[in-house]
N, CA, C and O atoms as CSV, one atom per row, in Angstrom:
chain,resi,resn,atom,element,x,y,z
A,1,MET,N,N,-19.832,1.233,0.483
A,1,MET,CA,C,-18.865,1.051,-0.580
A,1,MET,C,C,-19.568,0.380,-1.760
A,1,MET,O,O,-20.399,-0.506,-1.558
A,2,GLY,N,N,-19.249,0.786,-2.973
A,2,GLY,CA,C,-19.852,0.213,-4.160
A,2,GLY,C,C,-19.266,0.836,-5.408
A,2,GLY,O,O,-18.336,1.640,-5.340
A,3,LEU,N,N,-19.810,0.462,-6.535
A,3,LEU,CA,C,-19.362,0.971,-7.820
A,3,LEU,C,C,-20.576,1.185,-8.705
A,3,LEU,O,O,-21.340,0.252,-8.955
A,4,ALA,N,N,-20.758,2.419,-9.184
A,4,ALA,CA,C,-21.822,2.724,-10.137
A,4,ALA,C,C,-21.227,2.614,-11.538
A,4,ALA,O,O,-20.158,3.162,-11.805
A,5,VAL,N,N,-21.920,1.906,-12.436
A,5,VAL,CA,C,-21.507,1.769,-13.827
A,5,VAL,C,C,-22.622,2.351,-14.683
A,5,VAL,O,O,-23.756,1.872,-14.647
A,6,GLU,N,N,-22.293,3.399,-15.462
A,6,GLU,CA,C,-23.289,4.095,-16.279
A,6,GLU,C,C,-22.854,4.062,-17.743
A,6,GLU,O,O,-21.693,4.325,-18.056
A,7,TYR,N,N,-23.792,3.737,-18.639
A,7,TYR,CA,C,-23.519,3.681,-20.076
A,7,TYR,C,C,-24.187,4.865,-20.765
A,7,TYR,O,O,-25.366,5.133,-20.532
A,8,TYR,N,N,-23.442,5.577,-21.613
A,8,TYR,CA,C,-23.950,6.676,-22.412
A,8,TYR,C,C,-23.669,6.334,-23.873
A,8,TYR,O,O,-22.530,6.432,-24.330
A,9,HIS,N,N,-24.711,5.934,-24.603
A,9,HIS,CA,C,-24.543,5.402,-25.955
A,9,HIS,C,C,-25.542,6.015,-26.931
A,9,HIS,O,O,-26.621,6.467,-26.545
A,10,LEU,N,N,-25.153,6.018,-28.209
A,10,LEU,CA,C,-26.036,6.324,-29.328
A,10,LEU,C,C,-25.954,5.156,-30.296
A,10,LEU,O,O,-24.899,4.542,-30.451
A,11,GLY,N,N,-27.062,4.854,-30.941
A,11,GLY,CA,C,-27.050,3.740,-31.888
A,11,GLY,C,C,-28.393,3.572,-32.552
A,11,GLY,O,O,-29.212,4.491,-32.592
A,12,GLY,N,N,-28.599,2.393,-33.065
A,12,GLY,CA,C,-29.842,2.131,-33.761
A,12,GLY,C,C,-30.150,0.656,-33.843
A,12,GLY,O,O,-29.368,-0.197,-33.421
A,13,THR,N,N,-31.325,0.380,-34.405
A,13,THR,CA,C,-31.831,-0.982,-34.553
A,13,THR,C,C,-32.268,-1.193,-35.994
A,13,THR,O,O,-32.864,-0.310,-36.611
A,14,VAL,N,N,-31.968,-2.368,-36.518
A,14,VAL,CA,C,-32.386,-2.742,-37.867
A,14,VAL,C,C,-33.276,-3.976,-37.769
A,14,VAL,O,O,-32.849,-5.018,-37.272
A,15,GLU,N,N,-34.519,-3.852,-38.246
A,15,GLU,CA,C,-35.417,-5.002,-38.293
A,15,GLU,C,C,-35.156,-5.792,-39.560
A,15,GLU,O,O,-34.927,-5.219,-40.625
A,16,LEU,N,N,-35.191,-7.102,-39.440
A,16,LEU,CA,C,-34.945,-8.001,-40.562
A,16,LEU,C,C,-36.247,-8.708,-40.913
A,16,LEU,O,O,-36.621,-9.684,-40.264
A,17,GLY,N,N,-36.931,-8.221,-41.930
A,17,GLY,CA,C,-38.191,-8.836,-42.330
A,17,GLY,C,C,-39.368,-7.916,-42.148
A,17,GLY,O,O,-39.264,-6.851,-41.540
A,18,GLU,N,N,-40.501,-8.351,-42.690
A,18,GLU,CA,C,-41.704,-7.531,-42.624
A,18,GLU,C,C,-42.937,-8.311,-42.195
A,18,GLU,O,O,-44.046,-7.783,-42.274
A,19,GLY,N,N,-42.780,-9.532,-41.751
A,19,GLY,CA,C,-43.923,-10.338,-41.347
A,19,GLY,C,C,-44.359,-10.050,-39.931
A,19,GLY,O,O,-43.986,-9.035,-39.342
A,20,ARG,N,N,-45.162,-10.964,-39.386
A,20,ARG,CA,C,-45.610,-10.829,-37.999
A,20,ARG,C,C,-44.456,-10.972,-37.015
A,20,ARG,O,O,-44.403,-10.262,-36.011
A,21,LEU,N,N,-43.535,-11.885,-37.297
A,21,LEU,CA,C,-42.357,-12.104,-36.465
A,21,LEU,C,C,-41.174,-11.391,-37.116
A,21,LEU,O,O,-40.802,-11.708,-38.246
A,22,ARG,N,N,-40.579,-10.426,-36.404
A,22,ARG,CA,C,-39.495,-9.620,-36.963
A,22,ARG,C,C,-38.249,-9.690,-36.074
A,22,ARG,O,O,-38.214,-9.058,-35.018
A,23,PRO,N,N,-37.240,-10.439,-36.481
A,23,PRO,CA,C,-35.976,-10.384,-35.741
A,23,PRO,C,C,-35.298,-9.042,-35.976
A,23,PRO,O,O,-35.548,-8.389,-36.989
A,24,TYR,N,N,-34.448,-8.628,-35.054
A,24,TYR,CA,C,-33.738,-7.365,-35.227
A,24,TYR,C,C,-32.356,-7.447,-34.608
A,24,TYR,O,O,-32.062,-8.320,-33.790
A,25,PHE,N,N,-31.509,-6.500,-35.030
A,25,PHE,CA,C,-30.137,-6.364,-34.565
A,25,PHE,C,C,-29.936,-4.920,-34.121
A,25,PHE,O,O,-30.394,-3.996,-34.794
A,26,ALA,N,N,-29.259,-4.719,-33.001
A,26,ALA,CA,C,-28.995,-3.375,-32.489
A,26,ALA,C,C,-27.498,-3.177,-32.297
A,26,ALA,O,O,-26.783,-4.108,-31.927
A,27,LEU,N,N,-27.026,-1.953,-32.552
A,27,LEU,CA,C,-25.613,-1.618,-32.364
A,27,LEU,C,C,-25.525,-0.200,-31.817
A,27,LEU,O,O,-26.188,0.705,-32.324
A,28,THR,N,N,-24.701,-0.001,-30.777
A,28,THR,CA,C,-24.511,1.318,-30.189
A,28,THR,C,C,-23.017,1.566,-29.960
A,28,THR,O,O,-22.216,0.632,-29.942
A,29,VAL,N,N,-22.665,2.824,-29.788
A,29,VAL,CA,C,-21.288,3.203,-29.472
A,29,VAL,C,C,-21.343,4.368,-28.490
A,29,VAL,O,O,-22.231,5.216,-28.565
A,30,GLY,N,N,-20.388,4.398,-27.573
A,30,GLY,CA,C,-20.407,5.475,-26.590
A,30,GLY,C,C,-19.331,5.317,-25.544
A,30,GLY,O,O,-18.213,4.892,-25.837
A,31,ALA,N,N,-19.681,5.665,-24.320
A,31,ALA,CA,C,-18.729,5.645,-23.216
A,31,ALA,C,C,-19.379,5.048,-21.978
A,31,ALA,O,O,-20.594,5.109,-21.793
A,32,THR,N,N,-18.532,4.470,-21.138
A,32,THR,CA,C,-18.966,3.931,-19.855
A,32,THR,C,C,-18.281,4.734,-18.758
A,32,THR,O,O,-17.081,5.002,-18.822
A,33,ARG,N,N,-19.050,5.109,-17.765
A,33,ARG,CA,C,-18.529,5.864,-16.621
A,33,ARG,C,C,-18.517,4.947,-15.402
A,33,ARG,O,O,-19.554,4.419,-15.002
A,34,PHE,N,N,-17.341,4.765,-14.820
A,34,PHE,CA,C,-17.185,3.996,-13.593
A,34,PHE,C,C,-17.035,4.985,-12.452
A,34,PHE,O,O,-16.124,5.812,-12.463
A,35,ASP,N,N,-17.918,4.908,-11.466
A,35,ASP,CA,C,-17.898,5.831,-10.337
A,35,ASP,C,C,-17.824,5.036,-9.033
A,35,ASP,O,O,-18.850,4.599,-8.510
A,36,PRO,N,N,-16.601,4.847,-8.505
A,36,PRO,CA,C,-16.489,4.132,-7.230
A,36,PRO,C,C,-17.042,4.990,-6.100
A,36,PRO,O,O,-16.740,6.179,-5.999
A,37,LYS,N,N,-17.827,4.389,-5.283
A,37,LYS,CA,C,-18.426,5.114,-4.160
A,37,LYS,C,C,-17.480,5.075,-2.958
A,37,LYS,O,O,-17.823,4.609,-1.872
A,38,VAL,N,N,-16.250,5.595,-3.214
A,38,VAL,CA,C,-15.209,5.632,-2.192
A,38,VAL,C,C,-14.712,7.070,-2.101
A,38,VAL,O,O,-14.507,7.724,-3.124
A,39,GLU,N,N,-14.523,7.554,-0.902
A,39,GLU,CA,C,-14.060,8.916,-0.703
A,39,GLU,C,C,-12.668,9.115,-1.302
A,39,GLU,O,O,-11.808,8.242,-1.184
A,40,ASP,N,N,-12.451,10.256,-1.940
A,40,ASP,CA,C,-11.165,10.636,-2.538
A,40,ASP,C,C,-10.764,9.788,-3.735
A,40,ASP,O,O,-9.593,9.782,-4.112
A,41,VAL,N,N,-11.701,9.075,-4.341
A,41,VAL,CA,C,-11.432,8.311,-5.567
A,41,VAL,C,C,-12.391,8.824,-6.629
A,41,VAL,O,O,-13.607,8.783,-6.448
A,42,GLY,N,N,-11.841,9.308,-7.736
A,42,GLY,CA,C,-12.662,9.899,-8.792
A,42,GLY,C,C,-13.229,8.871,-9.754
A,42,GLY,O,O,-12.889,7.689,-9.711
A,43,CYS,N,N,-14.099,9.356,-10.618
A,43,CYS,CA,C,-14.700,8.483,-11.626
A,43,CYS,C,C,-13.783,8.384,-12.840
A,43,CYS,O,O,-12.854,9.176,-13.001
A,44,GLU,N,N,-14.061,7.395,-13.694
A,44,GLU,CA,C,-13.260,7.175,-14.886
A,44,GLU,C,C,-14.179,6.859,-16.055
A,44,GLU,O,O,-15.172,6.150,-15.894
A,45,TRP,N,N,-13.848,7.385,-17.243
A,45,TRP,CA,C,-14.611,7.156,-18.459
A,45,TRP,C,C,-13.817,6.245,-19.379
A,45,TRP,O,O,-12.598,6.380,-19.483
A,46,ARG,N,N,-14.506,5.305,-20.059
A,46,ARG,CA,C,-13.874,4.402,-21.022
A,46,ARG,C,C,-14.770,4.244,-22.240
A,46,ARG,O,O,-15.994,4.325,-22.137
A,47,PHE,N,N,-14.153,4.019,-23.395
A,47,PHE,CA,C,-14.873,3.749,-24.645
A,47,PHE,C,C,-15.597,2.416,-24.533
A,47,PHE,O,O,-15.056,1.459,-23.980
A,48,SER,N,N,-16.836,2.348,-25.061
A,48,SER,CA,C,-17.585,1.094,-25.044
A,48,SER,C,C,-18.495,0.996,-26.265
A,48,SER,O,O,-18.821,1.996,-26.905
A,49,ILE,N,N,-18.885,-0.216,-26.563
A,49,ILE,CA,C,-19.826,-0.500,-27.639
A,49,ILE,C,C,-20.945,-1.350,-27.063
A,49,ILE,O,O,-20.826,-1.878,-25.957
A,50,GLY,N,N,-22.005,-1.479,-27.793
A,50,GLY,CA,C,-23.096,-2.340,-27.366
A,50,GLY,C,C,-23.706,-3.022,-28.573
A,50,GLY,O,O,-23.746,-2.455,-29.665
A,51,SER,N,N,-24.175,-4.229,-28.375
A,51,SER,CA,C,-24.865,-4.926,-29.459
A,51,SER,C,C,-25.940,-5.821,-28.857
A,51,SER,O,O,-25.858,-6.239,-27.702
A,52,GLY,N,N,-26.938,-6.097,-29.667
A,52,GLY,CA,C,-28.025,-6.928,-29.193
A,52,GLY,C,C,-28.776,-7.571,-30.337
A,52,GLY,O,O,-28.732,-7.104,-31.475
A,53,VAL,N,N,-29.458,-8.639,-30.020
A,53,VAL,CA,C,-30.344,-9.318,-30.969
A,53,VAL,C,C,-31.652,-9.593,-30.252
A,53,VAL,O,O,-31.689,-9.767,-29.034
A,54,GLY,N,N,-32.708,-9.628,-31.018
A,54,GLY,CA,C,-34.011,-9.897,-30.435
A,54,GLY,C,C,-35.047,-10.117,-31.503
A,54,GLY,O,O,-34.735,-10.233,-32.688
A,55,PHE,N,N,-36.291,-10.173,-31.063
A,55,PHE,CA,C,-37.391,-10.309,-32.014
A,55,PHE,C,C,-38.623,-9.616,-31.465
A,55,PHE,O,O,-38.804,-9.476,-30.256
A,56,LYS,N,N,-39.468,-9.183,-32.403
A,56,LYS,CA,C,-40.787,-8.641,-32.086
A,56,LYS,C,C,-41.802,-9.520,-32.778
A,56,LYS,O,O,-41.581,-9.955,-33.908
A,57,THR,N,N,-42.892,-9.783,-32.127
A,57,THR,CA,C,-44.004,-10.461,-32.775
A,57,THR,C,C,-45.254,-9.605,-32.579
A,57,THR,O,O,-45.617,-9.260,-31.455
A,58,TYR,N,N,-45.893,-9.275,-33.678
A,58,TYR,CA,C,-47.067,-8.403,-33.654
A,58,TYR,C,C,-48.321,-9.233,-33.387
A,58,TYR,O,O,-48.603,-10.191,-34.108
A,59,LEU,N,N,-49.079,-8.859,-32.340
A,59,LEU,CA,C,-50.354,-9.490,-32.034
A,59,LEU,C,C,-51.498,-8.745,-32.715
A,59,LEU,O,O,-52.570,-9.305,-32.944
A,60,SER,N,N,-51.253,-7.464,-33.037
A,60,SER,CA,C,-52.173,-6.621,-33.797
A,60,SER,C,C,-51.291,-5.626,-34.563
A,60,SER,O,O,-50.076,-5.633,-34.368
A,61,PRO,N,N,-51.849,-4.784,-35.415
A,61,PRO,CA,C,-50.998,-3.836,-36.160
A,61,PRO,C,C,-50.196,-2.873,-35.285
A,61,PRO,O,O,-49.181,-2.349,-35.744
A,62,ARG,N,N,-50.613,-2.622,-34.042
A,62,ARG,CA,C,-49.913,-1.654,-33.197
A,62,ARG,C,C,-49.475,-2.187,-31.835
A,62,ARG,O,O,-49.025,-1.406,-30.997
A,63,PHE,N,N,-49.591,-3.485,-31.588
A,63,PHE,CA,C,-49.296,-4.043,-30.276
A,63,PHE,C,C,-48.642,-5.406,-30.444
A,63,PHE,O,O,-48.997,-6.163,-31.347
A,64,GLY,N,N,-47.674,-5.725,-29.565
A,64,GLY,CA,C,-47.031,-7.027,-29.669
A,64,GLY,C,C,-46.136,-7.339,-28.492
A,64,GLY,O,O,-46.143,-6.645,-27.475
A,65,LEU,N,N,-45.360,-8.408,-28.654
A,65,LEU,CA,C,-44.406,-8.868,-27.658
A,65,LEU,C,C,-42.996,-8.691,-28.204
A,65,LEU,O,O,-42.777,-8.722,-29.415
A,66,ARG,N,N,-42.043,-8.506,-27.292
A,66,ARG,CA,C,-40.660,-8.280,-27.700
A,66,ARG,C,C,-39.731,-8.960,-26.701
A,66,ARG,O,O,-40.012,-8.968,-25.503
A,67,ALA,N,N,-38.620,-9.535,-27.187
A,67,ALA,CA,C,-37.589,-10.130,-26.329
A,67,ALA,C,C,-36.229,-9.833,-26.947
A,67,ALA,O,O,-36.077,-9.840,-28.169
A,68,GLU,N,N,-35.244,-9.574,-26.094
A,68,GLU,CA,C,-33.905,-9.283,-26.613
A,68,GLU,C,C,-32.830,-9.601,-25.593
A,68,GLU,O,O,-33.085,-9.700,-24.393
A,69,GLY,N,N,-31.615,-9.757,-26.109
A,69,GLY,CA,C,-30.418,-9.897,-25.293
A,69,GLY,C,C,-29.403,-8.871,-25.767
A,69,GLY,O,O,-29.264,-8.646,-26.970
A,70,ARG,N,N,-28.694,-8.249,-24.839
A,70,ARG,CA,C,-27.684,-7.228,-25.185
A,70,ARG,C,C,-26.417,-7.448,-24.372
A,70,ARG,O,O,-26.452,-7.981,-23.263
A,71,VAL,N,N,-25.291,-7.022,-24.954
A,71,VAL,CA,C,-24.004,-7.020,-24.260
A,71,VAL,C,C,-23.341,-5.671,-24.475
A,71,VAL,O,O,-23.516,-5.036,-25.515
A,72,TRP,N,N,-22.567,-5.235,-23.465
A,72,TRP,CA,C,-21.852,-3.962,-23.506
A,72,TRP,C,C,-20.395,-4.185,-23.112
A,72,TRP,O,O,-20.065,-4.112,-21.928
A,73,PRO,N,N,-19.512,-4.458,-24.080
A,73,PRO,CA,C,-18.085,-4.534,-23.753
A,73,PRO,C,C,-17.507,-3.123,-23.570
A,73,PRO,O,O,-17.721,-2.245,-24.406
A,74,THR,N,N,-16.781,-2.918,-22.483
A,74,THR,CA,C,-16.098,-1.659,-22.207
A,74,THR,C,C,-14.601,-1.922,-22.254
A,74,THR,O,O,-14.096,-2.801,-21.555
A,75,PHE,N,N,-13.892,-1.159,-23.077
A,75,PHE,CA,C,-12.462,-1.353,-23.262
A,75,PHE,C,C,-11.702,-0.697,-22.118
A,75,PHE,O,O,-11.781,0.517,-21.929
A,76,LEU,N,N,-10.965,-1.502,-21.355
A,76,LEU,CA,C,-10.232,-0.984,-20.205
A,76,LEU,C,C,-8.817,-0.574,-20.582
A,76,LEU,O,O,-8.369,0.509,-20.206
A,77,GLN,N,N,-8.110,-1.418,-21.318
A,77,GLN,CA,C,-6.758,-1.108,-21.788
A,77,GLN,C,C,-6.644,-1.584,-23.222
A,77,GLN,O,O,-7.084,-2.686,-23.549
A,78,THR,N,N,-6.062,-0.769,-24.074
A,78,THR,CA,C,-5.872,-1.156,-25.468
A,78,THR,C,C,-4.453,-0.818,-25.908
A,78,THR,O,O,-3.827,0.116,-25.406
A,79,ALA,N,N,-3.970,-1.603,-26.855
A,79,ALA,CA,C,-2.678,-1.363,-27.479
A,79,ALA,C,C,-2.758,-1.912,-28.891
A,79,ALA,O,O,-3.553,-2.808,-29.170
A,80,GLY,N,N,-1.952,-1.387,-29.761
A,80,GLY,CA,C,-1.978,-1.901,-31.122
A,80,GLY,C,C,-1.003,-1.184,-32.016
A,80,GLY,O,O,-0.284,-0.276,-31.598
A,81,GLY,N,N,-0.999,-1.616,-33.260
A,81,GLY,CA,C,-0.111,-1.019,-34.231
A,81,GLY,C,C,-0.643,-1.218,-35.634
A,81,GLY,O,O,-1.570,-1.995,-35.861
A,82,PHE,N,N,-0.042,-0.505,-36.574
A,82,PHE,CA,C,-0.472,-0.533,-37.967
A,82,PHE,C,C,0.779,-0.436,-38.829
A,82,PHE,O,O,1.619,0.433,-38.597
A,83,LEU,N,N,0.920,-1.322,-39.829
A,83,LEU,CA,C,2.095,-1.347,-40.676
A,83,LEU,C,C,1.669,-1.573,-42.119
A,83,LEU,O,O,0.877,-2.473,-42.401
A,84,CYS,N,N,2.190,-0.764,-43.030
A,84,CYS,CA,C,1.920,-0.922,-44.460
A,84,CYS,C,C,3.236,-0.977,-45.215
A,84,CYS,O,O,4.211,-0.333,-44.826
A,85,SER,N,N,3.263,-1.758,-46.309
A,85,SER,CA,C,4.439,-1.799,-47.168
A,85,SER,C,C,3.994,-1.670,-48.616
A,85,SER,O,O,2.894,-2.084,-48.980
A,86,LEU,N,N,4.868,-1.087,-49.440
A,86,LEU,CA,C,4.570,-0.890,-50.857
A,86,LEU,C,C,5.446,-1.788,-51.704
A,86,LEU,O,O,6.610,-1.946,-51.336
A,87,PRO,N,N,5.028,-2.375,-52.765
A,87,PRO,CA,C,3.620,-2.661,-53.016
A,87,PRO,C,C,3.215,-3.816,-52.112
A,87,PRO,O,O,4.059,-4.639,-51.758
A,88,GLY,N,N,2.022,-3.892,-51.755
A,88,GLY,CA,C,1.604,-4.975,-50.872
A,88,GLY,C,C,0.363,-4.629,-50.115
A,88,GLY,O,O,-0.633,-4.179,-50.683
A,89,GLY,N,N,0.428,-4.838,-48.849
A,89,GLY,CA,C,-0.769,-4.649,-48.047
A,89,GLY,C,C,-0.441,-4.031,-46.711
A,89,GLY,O,O,0.653,-3.514,-46.484
A,90,CYS,N,N,-1.406,-4.098,-45.852
A,90,CYS,CA,C,-1.284,-3.519,-44.521
A,90,CYS,C,C,-1.606,-4.571,-43.474
A,90,CYS,O,O,-2.345,-5.523,-43.725
A,91,LEU,N,N,-1.043,-4.377,-42.319
A,91,LEU,CA,C,-1.266,-5.270,-41.194
A,91,LEU,C,C,-1.653,-4.417,-39.993
A,91,LEU,O,O,-0.982,-3.433,-39.683
A,92,ALA,N,N,-2.726,-4.791,-39.326
A,92,ALA,CA,C,-3.168,-4.088,-38.124
A,92,ALA,C,C,-3.246,-5.091,-36.981
A,92,ALA,O,O,-3.675,-6.229,-37.169
A,93,GLU,N,N,-2.829,-4.658,-35.798
A,93,GLU,CA,C,-2.880,-5.506,-34.617
A,93,GLU,C,C,-3.505,-4.704,-33.481
A,93,GLU,O,O,-3.112,-3.566,-33.226
A,94,VAL,N,N,-4.479,-5.305,-32.801
A,94,VAL,CA,C,-5.127,-4.655,-31.665
A,94,VAL,C,C,-5.198,-5.662,-30.531
A,94,VAL,O,O,-5.596,-6.811,-30.725
A,95,GLU,N,N,-4.809,-5.217,-29.351
A,95,GLU,CA,C,-4.907,-6.036,-28.152
A,95,GLU,C,C,-5.713,-5.245,-27.131
A,95,GLU,O,O,-5.447,-4.063,-26.915
A,96,ALA,N,N,-6.689,-5.881,-26.506
A,96,ALA,CA,C,-7.548,-5.143,-25.585
A,96,ALA,C,C,-7.980,-6.011,-24.406
A,96,ALA,O,O,-8.221,-7.210,-24.548
A,97,ASP,N,N,-8.069,-5.385,-23.264
A,97,ASP,CA,C,-8.701,-5.977,-22.087
A,97,ASP,C,C,-10.030,-5.260,-21.918
A,97,ASP,O,O,-10.094,-4.035,-22.022
A,98,PHE,N,N,-11.088,-6.013,-21.658
A,98,PHE,CA,C,-12.377,-5.354,-21.518
A,98,PHE,C,C,-13.248,-6.040,-20.486
A,98,PHE,O,O,-13.059,-7.210,-20.152
A,99,LEU,N,N,-14.203,-5.276,-19.996
A,99,LEU,CA,C,-15.215,-5.732,-19.054
A,99,LEU,C,C,-16.530,-5.800,-19.819
A,99,LEU,O,O,-16.871,-4.870,-20.550
A,100,THR,N,N,-17.261,-6.881,-19.660
A,100,THR,CA,C,-18.524,-7.035,-20.390
A,100,THR,C,C,-19.673,-7.257,-19.423
A,100,THR,O,O,-19.581,-8.058,-18.493
A,101,GLN,N,N,-20.761,-6.528,-19.663
A,101,GLN,CA,C,-22.009,-6.753,-18.947
A,101,GLN,C,C,-23.085,-7.070,-19.972
A,101,GLN,O,O,-22.949,-6.716,-21.143
A,102,GLY,N,N,-24.139,-7.727,-19.548
A,102,GLY,CA,C,-25.210,-8.065,-20.465
A,102,GLY,C,C,-26.565,-8.029,-19.787
A,102,GLY,O,O,-26.671,-7.919,-18.565
A,103,SER,N,N,-27.601,-8.125,-20.613
A,103,SER,CA,C,-28.961,-8.152,-20.080
A,103,SER,C,C,-29.866,-8.917,-21.029
A,103,SER,O,O,-29.577,-9.050,-22.219
A,104,ALA,N,N,-30.942,-9.406,-20.495
A,104,ALA,CA,C,-32.000,-10.038,-21.282
A,104,ALA,C,C,-33.318,-9.428,-20.821
A,104,ALA,O,O,-33.576,-9.340,-19.621
A,105,THR,N,N,-34.156,-9.005,-21.775
A,105,THR,CA,C,-35.424,-8.382,-21.433
A,105,THR,C,C,-36.545,-8.954,-22.291
A,105,THR,O,O,-36.311,-9.486,-23.376
A,106,ALA,N,N,-37.743,-8.834,-21.790
A,106,ALA,CA,C,-38.937,-9.232,-22.523
A,106,ALA,C,C,-40.089,-8.356,-22.052
A,106,ALA,O,O,-40.118,-7.916,-20.903
A,107,GLY,N,N,-41.038,-8.109,-22.953
A,107,GLY,CA,C,-42.174,-7.288,-22.567
A,107,GLY,C,C,-43.104,-7.021,-23.733
A,107,GLY,O,O,-42.996,-7.639,-24.792
A,108,PHE,N,N,-44.013,-6.098,-23.521
A,108,PHE,CA,C,-44.990,-5.668,-24.524
A,108,PHE,C,C,-44.483,-4.414,-25.197
A,108,PHE,O,O,-43.660,-3.693,-24.631
A,109,PHE,N,N,-44.968,-4.140,-26.409
A,109,PHE,CA,C,-44.673,-2.865,-27.044
A,109,PHE,C,C,-45.929,-2.348,-27.732
A,109,PHE,O,O,-46.823,-3.109,-28.102
A,110,VAL,N,N,-45.966,-1.006,-27.894
A,110,VAL,CA,C,-47.052,-0.314,-28.576
A,110,VAL,C,C,-46.410,0.612,-29.596
A,110,VAL,O,O,-45.476,1.335,-29.250
A,111,THR,N,N,-46.877,0.618,-30.841
A,111,THR,CA,C,-46.361,1.533,-31.859
A,111,THR,C,C,-47.375,2.630,-32.116
A,111,THR,O,O,-48.573,2.442,-31.907
A,112,PHE,N,N,-46.895,3.769,-32.566
A,112,PHE,CA,C,-47.767,4.918,-32.869
A,112,PHE,C,C,-47.647,5.305,-34.313
A,112,PHE,O,O,-48.303,6.249,-34.755
């Protein structure tokens, strides 16, 4: 018995700075697939996002060290509403329950 959690995301990373030490920010959007390893129980897909922060430090022009932390909130249940009045403004309300997983990594990198 168990549960497989798979993330399918697209996104990008923005480096902040041009020196030897470069902090960066990452953002992704996609879906999370929950697959319970139980007979006669199907898998379920949910909307999810991902974000992370980290830094790279270059030891040479093409080699360096990298460290980052990431989180992946998956929205389990959502509800909300939207109201506008003239003349005036709009009001939006969102309520959500979500599951969050995270990771921290460090290692070497090589650029080409």
